[in-house]
DSSP file (Angstrom, degrees, kcal/mol; ACC not computed):
  #  RESIDUE AA STRUCTURE BP1 BP2  ACC     N-H-->O    O-->H-N    N-H-->O    O-->H-N    TCO  KAPPA ALPHA  PHI   PSI    X-CA   Y-CA   Z-CA
    1    1 A X     >        0   0    0      0, 0.0     4,-2.0     0, 0.0     5,-0.1   0.000 360.0 360.0 360.0 -30.6   12.2   -7.2  -10.5
    2    2 A X  H  >  +     0   0    0      1,-0.2     4,-2.1     2,-0.2     5,-0.1   0.880 360.0  52.6 -65.3 -36.3   13.1   -8.0   -6.9
    3    3 A X  H  > S+     0   0    0      1,-0.2     4,-2.4     2,-0.2    -1,-0.2   0.914 108.7  50.4 -63.5 -42.9   13.5   -4.3   -6.0
    4    4 A X  H  > S+     0   0    0      1,-0.2     4,-2.5     2,-0.2    -1,-0.2   0.882 107.7  54.3 -63.0 -36.9   10.0   -3.6   -7.4
    5    5 A X  H  X S+     0   0    0     -4,-2.0     4,-2.5     2,-0.2    -1,-0.2   0.923 109.2  47.4 -62.0 -44.5    8.6   -6.4   -5.3
    6    6 A X  H  X S+     0   0    0     -4,-2.1     4,-2.3     2,-0.2    -2,-0.2   0.909 111.4  50.1 -64.3 -42.0   10.1   -4.9   -2.1
    7    7 A X  H  X S+     0   0    0     -4,-2.4     4,-2.4     2,-0.2    -1,-0.2   0.920 111.6  49.2 -61.4 -43.2    8.8   -1.5   -2.9
    8    8 A X  H  X S+     0   0    0     -4,-2.5     4,-2.6     1,-0.2    -2,-0.2   0.919 110.9  49.5 -63.3 -42.8    5.3   -3.0   -3.5
    9    9 A X  H  X S+     0   0    0     -4,-2.5     4,-2.3     2,-0.2    -1,-0.2   0.885 110.5  50.6 -64.1 -37.8    5.4   -4.9   -0.3
   10   10 A X  H  X S+     0   0    0     -4,-2.3     4,-2.4     2,-0.2    -1,-0.2   0.934 112.2  46.5 -64.1 -45.8    6.4   -1.8    1.7
   11   11 A X  H  X S+     0   0    0     -4,-2.4     4,-2.3     1,-0.2    -2,-0.2   0.888 112.1  50.6 -66.0 -37.5    3.6    0.2    0.1
   12   12 A X  H  X S+     0   0    0     -4,-2.6     4,-2.6     2,-0.2    -1,-0.2   0.906 110.4  50.6 -65.3 -39.9    1.1   -2.6    0.8
   13   13 A X  H  X S+     0   0    0     -4,-2.3     4,-2.7     2,-0.2    -2,-0.2   0.913 109.3  50.3 -63.3 -42.0    2.3   -2.7    4.4
   14   14 A X  H  X S+     0   0    0     -4,-2.4     4,-2.4     1,-0.2    -1,-0.2   0.922 112.0  48.2 -59.8 -44.9    1.9    1.1    4.7
   15   15 A X  H  X S+     0   0    0     -4,-2.3     4,-2.5     2,-0.2    -2,-0.2   0.886 111.1  50.3 -64.0 -39.2   -1.6    0.7    3.3
   16   16 A X  H  X S+     0   0    0     -4,-2.6     4,-2.4     2,-0.2    -2,-0.2   0.907 111.1  48.5 -65.7 -42.1   -2.4   -2.2    5.7
   17   17 A X  H  X S+     0   0    0     -4,-2.7     4,-2.4     2,-0.2    -2,-0.2   0.915 111.9  49.9 -64.2 -41.9   -1.2   -0.2    8.7
   18   18 A X  H  X S+     0   0    0     -4,-2.4     4,-2.0     1,-0.2    -2,-0.2   0.919 112.2  46.8 -63.7 -43.3   -3.3    2.8    7.6
   19   19 A X  H  X S+     0   0    0     -4,-2.5     4,-2.6     2,-0.2    -1,-0.2   0.861 110.7  53.5 -67.7 -33.5   -6.4    0.7    7.2
   20   20 A X  H  X S+     0   0    0     -4,-2.4     4,-2.9     2,-0.2     5,-0.4   0.918 109.0  48.5 -63.3 -43.0   -5.8   -0.9   10.6
   21   21 A X  H  X S+     0   0    0     -4,-2.4     4,-2.0     1,-0.2     6,-1.5   0.880 112.6  48.7 -63.5 -37.7   -5.6    2.5   12.2
   22   22 A X  H  X S+     0   0    0     -4,-2.0     4,-1.4     4,-0.3    -2,-0.2   0.937 115.7  43.9 -65.8 -46.1   -8.8    3.5   10.5
   23   23 A X  H  < S+     0   0    0     -4,-2.6    -2,-0.2     1,-0.2    -1,-0.2   0.904 123.9  32.0 -68.5 -43.3  -10.6    0.3   11.6
   24   24 A X  H  < S+     0   0    0     -4,-2.9    -3,-0.2    -5,-0.2    -2,-0.2   0.862 138.3  14.2 -84.6 -36.6   -9.4    0.2   15.2
   25   25 A X  H  < S-     0   0    0     -4,-2.0    -3,-0.2    -5,-0.4    -2,-0.2   0.412  90.3-120.2-124.0   0.8   -9.0    3.9   16.0
   26   26 A X  S  < S+     0   0    0     -4,-1.4     2,-0.5    -5,-0.4    -4,-0.3   0.892  70.1 135.2  56.2  41.4  -10.9    5.8   13.3
   27   27 A X        -     0   0    0     -6,-1.5     2,-0.8    -9,-0.2    -1,-0.2  -0.970  44.8-158.3-128.2 115.8   -7.6    7.6   12.5
   28   28 A X     >  -     0   0    0     -2,-0.5     4,-2.2     1,-0.2     5,-0.1  -0.832   4.6-167.8 -95.5 105.8   -6.4    8.1    9.0
   29   29 A X  H  > S+     0   0    0     -2,-0.8     4,-2.2     1,-0.2     5,-0.2   0.878  85.8  52.1 -62.5 -41.6   -2.6    8.6    9.1
   30   30 A X  H  > S+     0   0    0      1,-0.2     4,-2.9     2,-0.2     5,-0.4   0.923 112.1  46.4 -62.8 -43.8   -2.3    9.8    5.5
   31   31 A X  H  > S+     0   0    0      1,-0.2     4,-1.8     2,-0.2    -1,-0.2   0.882 111.2  52.6 -63.9 -39.0   -5.0   12.4    6.1
   32   32 A X  H  < S+     0   0    0     -4,-2.2    -1,-0.2     2,-0.2    -2,-0.2   0.874 118.3  36.0 -67.0 -36.3   -3.4   13.5    9.3
   33   33 A X  H  < S+     0   0    0     -4,-2.2    -2,-0.2    -5,-0.1    -1,-0.2   0.922 133.1  21.4 -82.1 -46.1    0.0   14.0    7.7
   34   34 A X  H  < S-     0   0    0     -4,-2.9     7,-0.3     1,-0.2     6,-0.2   0.476 108.1-107.9-108.8  -4.0   -0.8   15.3    4.3
   35   35 A X    ><  -     0   0    0     -4,-1.8     2,-0.8    -5,-0.4     3,-0.7  -0.122  51.3 -47.2  96.7 164.0   -4.4   16.7    4.6
   36   36 A X  T 3  S-     0   0    0      1,-0.3    -5,-0.1    -4,-0.1     6,-0.0  -0.613 115.0 -28.3 -79.2 108.8   -7.7   15.5    3.4
   37   37 A X  T 3  S+     0   0    0     -2,-0.8    -1,-0.3     1,-0.1     2,-0.1   0.842  86.8 159.8  54.5  43.5   -7.5   14.6   -0.3
   38   38 A X    <>  -     0   0    0     -3,-0.7     4,-2.4    -4,-0.1     5,-0.2  -0.383  59.5 -99.5 -76.3 171.5   -4.7   16.9   -1.2
   39   39 A X  H  > S+     0   0    0      1,-0.2     4,-1.7     2,-0.2     5,-0.1   0.842 124.9  53.0 -65.1 -31.3   -2.8   16.0   -4.4
   40   40 A X  H  > S+     0   0    0     -6,-0.2     4,-2.3     2,-0.2    -1,-0.2   0.934 109.9  46.3 -68.7 -45.9   -0.1   14.4   -2.2
   41   41 A X  H  > S+     0   0    0     -7,-0.3     4,-2.6     1,-0.2    -2,-0.2   0.886 110.8  53.4 -65.6 -36.8   -2.5   12.2   -0.3
   42   42 A X  H  X S+     0   0    0     -4,-2.4     4,-2.3     2,-0.2    -1,-0.2   0.890 108.8  49.6 -63.9 -38.3   -4.2   11.2   -3.5
   43   43 A X  H  X S+     0   0    0     -4,-1.7     4,-2.7     2,-0.2    -2,-0.2   0.914 111.1  49.4 -65.2 -42.4   -0.9   10.2   -5.0
   44   44 A X  H  X S+     0   0    0     -4,-2.3     4,-2.4     2,-0.2    -2,-0.2   0.933 112.0  47.2 -63.4 -45.8   -0.1    8.1   -1.9
   45   45 A X  H  X S+     0   0    0     -4,-2.6     4,-2.2     1,-0.2    -1,-0.2   0.908 113.4  49.9 -61.5 -40.4   -3.5    6.4   -2.0
   46   46 A X  H  X S+     0   0    0     -4,-2.3     4,-2.6     2,-0.2    -2,-0.2   0.907 110.6  48.6 -65.1 -43.0   -3.0    5.7   -5.7
   47   47 A X  H  X S+     0   0    0     -4,-2.7     4,-2.5     2,-0.2    -2,-0.2   0.900 111.4  49.6 -66.0 -40.2    0.5    4.3   -5.2
   48   48 A X  H  X S+     0   0    0     -4,-2.4     4,-2.1    -5,-0.2    -1,-0.2   0.913 111.7  49.4 -64.7 -40.1   -0.7    2.0   -2.5
   49   49 A X  H  X S+     0   0    0     -4,-2.2     4,-2.0     2,-0.2    -2,-0.2   0.910 112.0  47.3 -64.6 -42.8   -3.6    0.8   -4.6
   50   50 A X  H  X S+     0   0    0     -4,-2.6     4,-2.7     1,-0.2    -2,-0.2   0.899 111.0  52.2 -65.1 -39.7   -1.3    0.1   -7.6
   51   51 A X  H  X S+     0   0    0     -4,-2.5     4,-2.2     1,-0.2    -1,-0.2   0.881 107.8  52.4 -63.9 -37.7    1.1   -1.7   -5.3
   52   52 A X  H  X S+     0   0    0     -4,-2.1     4,-0.7     2,-0.2    -1,-0.2   0.914 111.2  46.0 -64.5 -41.8   -1.8   -3.8   -4.0
   53   53 A X  H >< S+     0   0    0     -4,-2.0     3,-0.7     1,-0.2     4,-0.4   0.904 112.8  50.1 -67.0 -40.5   -2.7   -4.8   -7.6
   54   54 A X  H >< S+     0   0    0     -4,-2.7     3,-1.7     1,-0.2     4,-0.3   0.867 102.7  61.7 -63.3 -35.9    0.9   -5.5   -8.4
   55   55 A X  H >< S+     0   0    0     -4,-2.2     3,-1.6     1,-0.3     4,-0.4   0.729  87.0  73.3 -66.5 -20.5    1.2   -7.7   -5.3
   56   56 A X  T XX S+     0   0    0     -3,-0.7     3,-1.0    -4,-0.7     4,-0.6   0.785  85.3  66.9 -62.4 -24.7   -1.5  -10.0   -6.7
   57   57 A X  H <> S+     0   0    0     -3,-1.7     4,-1.1    -4,-0.4     3,-0.3   0.691  82.7  75.3 -69.1 -16.7    1.2  -11.2   -9.2
   58   58 A X  H <> S+     0   0    0     -3,-1.6     4,-1.2    -4,-0.3    -1,-0.2   0.854  87.4  60.7 -62.6 -32.7    3.0  -12.7   -6.2
   59   59 A X  H <> S+     0   0    0     -3,-1.0     4,-0.6    -4,-0.4     3,-0.4   0.894 104.1  48.5 -60.8 -39.9    0.4  -15.5   -6.2
   60   60 A X  H  < S+     0   0    0     -4,-0.6    -1,-0.2    -3,-0.3    -2,-0.2   0.778 113.6  47.1 -69.8 -27.0    1.3  -16.6   -9.7
   61   61 A X  H >< S+     0   0    0     -4,-1.1     3,-0.6    -3,-0.2     4,-0.2   0.589  90.0  82.7 -92.9 -11.0    5.0  -16.6   -8.9
   62   62 A X  H >< S+     0   0    0     -4,-1.2     3,-0.9    -3,-0.4    -1,-0.2   0.899  94.2  45.3 -61.8 -40.7    4.8  -18.5   -5.6
   63   63 A X  T 3< S+     0   0    0     -4,-0.6     3,-0.4     1,-0.2    -1,-0.2   0.654 106.4  61.5 -76.5 -14.9    4.7  -21.9   -7.4
   64   64 A X  T <  S+     0   0    0     -3,-0.6    -1,-0.2     1,-0.2    -2,-0.2   0.322  78.8  86.6 -94.0   7.3    7.6  -21.0   -9.7
   65   65 A X    <         0   0    0     -3,-0.9    -1,-0.2    -4,-0.2    -2,-0.1   0.255 360.0 360.0 -93.3  11.9   10.2  -20.4   -7.0
   66   66 A X              0   0    0     -3,-0.4    -1,-0.2     0, 0.0    -2,-0.1   0.485 360.0 360.0 -68.6 360.0   11.4  -24.1   -6.8
Protein backbone atom coordinates (compact mmCIF):
# COMPACT_ATOMS: atom_id res chain seq x y z
CA UNK A 1 0.00 0.00 0.00
CA UNK A 2 2.90 2.34 0.69
CA UNK A 3 4.09 2.17 -2.93
CA UNK A 4 0.61 3.11 -4.15
CA UNK A 5 0.61 6.04 -1.73
CA UNK A 6 3.90 7.33 -3.15
CA UNK A 7 2.69 6.96 -6.73
CA UNK A 8 -0.50 8.84 -5.86
CA UNK A 9 1.48 11.63 -4.19
CA UNK A 10 3.78 11.95 -7.19
CA UNK A 11 0.81 12.19 -9.55
CA UNK A 12 -0.93 14.73 -7.31
CA UNK A 13 2.28 16.80 -7.21
CA UNK A 14 2.50 16.68 -11.02
CA UNK A 15 -1.11 17.84 -11.21
CA UNK A 16 -0.47 20.63 -8.70
CA UNK A 17 2.57 21.83 -10.64
CA UNK A 18 0.58 21.77 -13.88
CA UNK A 19 -2.29 23.75 -12.30
CA UNK A 20 0.21 26.22 -10.85
CA UNK A 21 1.71 26.75 -14.29
CA UNK A 22 -1.77 27.26 -15.73
CA UNK A 23 -2.71 29.74 -13.00
CA UNK A 24 0.48 31.77 -12.96
CA UNK A 25 1.63 31.62 -16.56
CA UNK A 26 -1.34 30.33 -18.60
CA UNK A 27 0.86 27.41 -19.65
CA UNK A 28 -0.45 23.83 -19.67
CA UNK A 29 2.59 21.56 -19.51
CA UNK A 30 0.66 18.38 -20.34
CA UNK A 31 -0.84 20.01 -23.42
CA UNK A 32 2.55 21.36 -24.47
CA UNK A 33 4.18 17.92 -24.23
CA UNK A 34 1.41 15.59 -25.43
CA UNK A 35 -0.91 17.82 -27.45
CA UNK A 36 -4.37 19.17 -26.83
CA UNK A 37 -6.62 16.37 -25.59
CA UNK A 38 -4.84 13.52 -27.31
CA UNK A 39 -5.51 10.09 -25.86
CA UNK A 40 -2.19 10.26 -23.95
CA UNK A 41 -3.01 13.61 -22.36
CA UNK A 42 -6.50 12.39 -21.45
CA UNK A 43 -4.97 9.35 -19.73
CA UNK A 44 -2.57 11.60 -17.80
CA UNK A 45 -5.40 13.90 -16.70
CA UNK A 46 -7.47 10.86 -15.68
CA UNK A 47 -4.61 9.31 -13.67
CA UNK A 48 -3.95 12.59 -11.87
CA UNK A 49 -7.66 12.86 -11.06
CA UNK A 50 -7.83 9.30 -9.75
CA UNK A 51 -4.70 9.92 -7.68
CA UNK A 52 -6.32 13.02 -6.21
CA UNK A 53 -9.40 11.06 -5.22
CA UNK A 54 -7.25 8.27 -3.78
CA UNK A 55 -5.25 10.84 -1.80
CA UNK A 56 -8.41 11.81 0.05
CA UNK A 57 -8.04 8.49 1.89
CA UNK A 58 -4.89 9.88 3.52
CA UNK A 59 -7.08 11.99 5.79
CA UNK A 60 -8.71 8.89 7.24
CA UNK A 61 -5.36 7.24 7.82
CA UNK A 62 -3.64 10.22 9.48
CA UNK A 63 -5.12 9.49 12.90
CA UNK A 64 -4.35 5.77 12.68
CA UNK A 65 -0.56 6.11 12.42
CA UNK A 66 0.15 6.20 16.19
